[in-house]
N, C-alpha and C positions, 0 to 999 in steps of 0.2 A: 186109446188110439182111435182116431176117427176113421171110418171106412166109407166107401160108396156102396150103399144098399145092404151092408152086412151088420149095421148097428155099431155099437161101441165095444171095443176090446179093451179089457182091463187086465194088466199083468199083475199077478199076485205073488210073484217070486218063484213060482214053480211052473206056471202055465197061464193061459189066457182064459178069462171069463168073458162070455159074450152077453151083452145086453141088447136084445133084439125086441123091437116093438111090433107085435103082431097086429095091432090095431091101426098103425100109422106107417105105411111103407116109406113115405117121404122122410119120416123121422129117423130112418136108418141110414141116412146120408149125413154124417156128422162133419161139419165144416170147420168149426172153431171151438176151442175150450178156454175157460177162464176159471181159476180158483179165486174166490173172493177172500176178503180178510177174515170172514167167519168160517172158512174152510168148506163152504159150499162150492160145488162144481157146476158151472153153467155151460151148457152145450148148445151151440147154434147149429141147427139142422135145416134141411129143406122143408121140414114139416112144422117148424116153430122153434121156440126156445124151451129147452129142458133145464130143470134145476135138480141136481142130485144133492139131497140133504140127508146124510146118513145112508139108510137103505131106501129112502122114499124118493121117487122120481115124480116131479110135477111138470106137466107140459103146458106151456102158454102158447096160444095160437092166435088167429086173427080176431078173436074177441077182444084183444087188446093191442095186437100188432097191426101195422098197416098191411104187411104181407108176411108170409111164413118163412120165406127163404132168408135165413140169417147169414151174414157174411163176416161180421166183426163184432167183438165184444170188448169193453173196457170198463174197469171200475174206477170211479173218481175218488177224490179225497174225502168225500162225504158218504161213501159206501153205495152210491147209486151205480147201477149197472147200465151202461150205455150200449145201445144196440143199433147196428147198421144193417140194413136189409137190401136185398136185391129188389129193385123196382119200388123201394120205399119212397114216400113223399117227404118225410121229415125224420131226423134222428129221434130216437126215443131214449128216455131215461126211466129205469125201473126202480121204484122205491115204494116201501110200504105196500107191497103186493099189487102195485098198479103201474101201468105204463103211462108216461107223460110225454106227449109230443112236444118237441122243441120246434116251434114254427120258424121257417126260413124268413128272412127279413130283407129289406132293401131291394126287393125284386130279384133276389138270388134264386136261381132255379136249381132244385136239388135233383141229383142223379143218384144212381145206386152208390151206397156208402160201403167201401171195401176196407177202410182203415180208420181207426180211432186211436187217439193218444192224448193223454192229459199231461201238460207240462207242469213243472213245479210251482208255477204261479197260479194254477187252477184253470188255465185256458185249455179248452178242448180243441183238438185239431182233427178235422174231418177230411179224409182222402176219398175223393169221388171218382167214379168212372165217367169220363167225358165232362167233368165239372171242376177238376183241379183240386186245390187245397183251400179249405175255409177254416178260419178260427172262430171260436165262440167263447166269449169271456163271461157268460152268464147273463149278459144283457144285450150284447151286439154281436152280429156276425160280420166278418170281414174276409173277403176273398184275397188270397195271395195271387196276384195277377201274373199273366204270362210275361209281362214286361219285367217282373221280378225274377221269374224263372221260366225261360222258354222250355217247352216240353212238359208243362204241368197239367196237361189235359187229363191224363188218367193216372191216378195214384193207387198203388196196391198195398203200400205199407208206410207207417209213420212211427218214428220213435224220437224221444228227446235224449240227447247225449248228456253225459255228466257235466259238460262245459256249457250247457244251455242251448246248443245248436239243435235244430230240428232237422232230421233226415227223413226224406220222403223217397220211396222207391217208385219210379215212374215206369210207364210202359215202353217209352221210346228213347229216353234220355238218361238212363241209368239213375244214379242217386242225386237228388237235388238237396243241397245243404242250405238251410236258411238260418242265418245268424241274427236273432232279434236285436242284438246290441249294435249291429252294423247298420249303416244307412242303406247299403245294398247287399243283397244276398251273395 
């Protein structure tokens, strides 16, 4: 369980174990968790990205991240861990113990990334604060424009439904449903 300033609480069946970082107070605000296909637990904090592998905790900070405040995590079909940050300039993919920046294209301006989701076709969906919804297919980025979905300025969550629809939680217009097979959302 993530907390604000109290570290991470792990329930072991009879009580809670507290993981508290004495050396990094910002690391004790856990915002998001992801368990990858290898069973490693990734923890996005205000002090960087932590990886819990067995009993070993590794902290990744600005030496590889654009900023330390992690807001969303997603594992893609290739096992890369995607990271969205507050105030980050570009989304990041973590593989082979390194961060790789995915550069924004076509003059798109990137704002804080609060949501990431990969669809079954391998397209990554980025939900931005004051930037809407952007797709990335591994080569090109494409914004889902406000004409396709009024109220898409701020996205807090994104998922793909079993029918292929993309649902995005917005700040002012509720849930935006995008149907890639339809000509209009």
